[in-house]
Structures are given as structure tokens and as C-alpha cells.
N, C-alpha and C positions, 0 to 999 in steps of 0.2 A: 188428622184423621188416621185411625189405626188401619194398617194394611190387613187384608184378609190373610188367614194363616193356612198353610198347606202342609199336610203330612204325607209322607211316602213310606209304605210299610211292605215288608217282605214276609212271605210264608214259604211253603215248599215249592221251590222254583230254582231256575238257573241264573237269575239276576238279569237275563237278557232284556226284559222290558224296562227295568230300571236304567240299564245302560242306554236305552233309547231316549230316556229323559235327558241324560247327560249329553247325548248326541245332538240335542237341540242347539247346543253351543251358543251362538250369538242370540238366538231367540230366548234361551234360558237366562242369559244375562239380563235381557230386557224384562223378562218375567220376574226375575229376582228383585228388580227395582220397584215392582208394584205389588209383590206378594212376599209375605214373610214365610220363608221355608223353615218351618218349626221343627220338622223331624224328617230326616232323609239320611240314614246311616251309610248309604252307598256313597254319599258325597261329603258328609260332614259329621263330626263326632257330636256336634251340638244337638241336643234332644230336649224339646219342650214337651211337657206332659199333656198339653191340650187344654181346652178343646180346640178342634181344628175346623175351619170353615169347609175345607175340601180335603178328602183323603184319597190317595191313589193306592190301591192294594194289589200287589203282585203275589201270585202263588196260590196253591191249593191248601186246604185244611187237612193235615195228615197226622196230627197228634191231639191229645186232649188239651194240652196247653195252647195249641193253635186255636182250638174252638173257644177257649176261654178268652184269649187275647183278642180275637176278632169281635167278640161281643163287647168287650171293653172299648175298642176303637169305635164301633158303631154307636155306642151310647154317647160318645164325646165328639161325634162328627156331624156336621150339617149335611154335606153331600158326599156320599161314598161311591167311588168309581172303581170297579174291578178291572184290571188291565192284564191282557194276555190270556193265552189258552189255559194255563194252569188255574188262574183265578176264575175264569168264566166257564170252564168245562171239567176241571180236575186234572188236565194235562196228560202227558204220556204216562205219568206215574199212576193214573187211574186204571191202567191195565191190571193192577193188583186187585181191583175191585172184583175181577172175574176169577181170581185164583183162590186156592186154599191158603189163607194167610198164615196160619201156624206152620203149615208144611213147607212153604217156600222160605219162610223166615229161618226155619231150622236148616234148610239146605244151603242158604246163602251165608249165614252168620255163624261163627264158631260158638258164640254165646248169645243165642236168640233171646234169652231172658233180659239181656241188656237193652234190647231195642224197645224203646218206649214210643210205640206208634199205633195209630188206629188201623183197623183192618181195611179201611177205605181211604181214598184220596178224593175229596169232593170240592166242588166250586164254592166260592164265597157265598153265593146266593142260597146254598143249601143250609146256611147257618144264620145269616142275618139278611135284612133288607138291603138290596143294592139299588142305588138310584140310576146308575148308568153302567153299561158294559162296553169295553173296548177290546175287541177280539184281535187275534194275531199271535204268531210265534216266530219272531217277536212282533209287538205292535208296530204300527206305522207312526213315526214321530210327527208327521204332518197331521194325522188324525188326532194324536194325543194333544197337540197344541190347540186344535180347533175345539176339542171337547173340554179341555181345561179352561180355555178362555170363556167359552159359553157357560160353563159351570160357575165361574167366578162372577159372570154377569147375571146369573140367575135365569138363564134361558136353556131350552132343550138342545141337546147335541144334534149336529147335522152330519149324519154318517150314511154311507151308501148301504143300500139294502139289496141291490142287484147282485148278480153272480160275476165271477171272474171272467166269464165269456164276454161280458160287455167291455171289460178292460182290454181283452185281447183284440176286440174289434177296433177300439179306439187307438191301439198301438199299431194296428195293421199287421198283427202277428198271424201267421198261418196256424190254423186249428190243428193241433197235433192229433186229436181224436179222429178228425175227418181225413186229413192228409196222410197220416202215418199209422192210424189204427191203434194209437196208444191209449189205454184206459185212463182218462183224465177226470179228476173230480171237479174241474172248473165249473161245470153246469150247476152244481149244488153248493158251491163254496162262495162265501161272501166276498165281494170286491173290497179292495183296500191295499193290496200288496203291489198293485201295478202290473199284475200278470207276469211276474218275474220269471217263473219257471217255464210256462208255455212259450214265452218270448225267446227263451234259450233252447227251445226244442225238446223239453221234457214235460212230463205230466204234472198237473197241479195235484198236490197231496193233501189239500184241505186245511192248511195251517190257520186260515182266517175263520174257520168254523162255518156252520151252515148259513147259506143265504136266507133271506126272507122267503118263506113258503117253498122250501126245496122239495124235490121229488126224487129222493135217492132210490126208491124202489124201482122206478122206471129206468134210472141210469144203471143200476146193477143188473137188471134184465138185459139191457143192451150190452153190457160188458160180457155177461155169460153167453149171450147169443154170438158174440164175436170171438168166443173161445177162452175167456178168462175163467180159471177154475173157481169153484166156490170158496176154496181156502184163500186164494189171492183176493177175491172180492171182500171177504171178511177182514183180511189184513188192512185193506184200504179204509174200511169203515171203522175199525178199532185202532185208530192211530192217535194223533195228537189230540183231536177233539172227539174221540170215540165215546166218551161218556155223555156227550150231548144227547138229549132225548131223541132228537130227530134222526140221529145215526144209530144210537144204541138199540132202539126198538127194532129197527130193520135187521141189525146184526144178530140180535137175539133170535129173530124169526128164521133167518138164514141158517144159523147154527143148529136150530131145532129141526131144520129140514122143511120149514113151512114158509117158503118164500119163492 
């Protein structure tokens, strides 16, 4: 019986989420015995053209060639899973979506005409149908394994939808917002990281993207009432996952003075 095929693909990103796949170590070896890793250039030069039963896609779409390539992958893939903040929200590079693209390109590069890039950095879902999303910067390798195994079994992923605050409670971590007055994005950020930052006494900066049904408007009002400037509030919203609709719409209103 033929093993299911897996493809891992990179677009505009830092490779951190692909490294999390390699960080599975022993679990990856067990997975490789049951799955044919047909394309994964971070790990092997072997590259099969497809089709692929499951594809993991890291990175945002930043060039016209990217847009063409993701359509090709989608056409030849059974289940497509976008992994990481770049693939699910456009990543930190989506800050350019708010800027004058020709102007900053001319300021940064000595030969701006050599830069073959789109004016925007957008998530995979803005271009093709995505079956599942795995958030994080980088993703959780434990979540990755769960999602991948379930995709191969043909079942729905089992991912947390609550906020980081729940993970803080489970760890017994002291709330940095309550105890130290630090503006923390934990109440509106999806669980999955293990509350690493709050457990170390610093604020959550939202690398796992919005939780299910977040209320960032209320949180920003609380921050500003506690003395956080409008500019600092905006910087927290327009960060790694700042192009997510749940955060972007509020940031746009605050910037326009309507928040």
C-alpha cells in the first residue's frame, strides 16, 4: 500500500516554522516511516513534483511568482495547511501593506527597479483555499504533530481556541497585567505557546494570533486608561499578526482617531 505523500513549501518567511518540523526529531523519524516526504527542501534535495496528499505551507505571498506557485501547489494538493504567522496573517513583513511601496523601495534599495515584489505581503488564504491554519511565530511542534496526524487520518484538527490567559492559569503564572501593570496581549491571543512570555515576567506580544472571538477593542481601552499611549497601543496591534482582520480593523480605527 502506497504511503501518503507530504510536501513542505516555503514562501516569504524566516524558515522558523520549517525548523519546528525538524525539531520533532524522534517523532519525525516515526512519521517518515509512515509518510513519503516528497518535497521538503529544508531537509532534503529530493523533490517530487506531486500530487501531494498533504502540504504544509510556510510564508506569505510577496511576489507575483509566489502567487502563481501557490495556485500550482493548491491544484495538486489534497489537504493544504498554512503554518505560522507569515502564512496565516502576512507576517511582520505585512507592515509594508500600510506604507507607500514605491517610496520605501526607493529609500531602501540602491536599484529599486531590481526588486520584483508585490506591494503587499498577504496570507496564503488570500490567494487559495486553505483547509487548516496553524498559527504561531514559530508554530508549536506539538500542535504541528497533532494537526498533521489528524490530516493524514482525514479528521479535523484539535487546536485550542481559548486565550493565553488560560495557559497562564494552568501554569500558575502570576498575571503580569494585574500584578505589574504591564500591557499584555494574552487576553486576545490564541493559546498554544505555553504562555512562555508571561511565565517569564514579560507581556505576551500576540505571536499566536487572535484567539477565537477576541475583544481587542476592550483591551486597548483598558491599556489607554492605564496610561499606554495611542502610539504604543497601535504598535502592539500592528505587529507579527497585525494584518489579521481582528487586529487590523481596530488599528485602522485608532489611527484614524475613531476608537
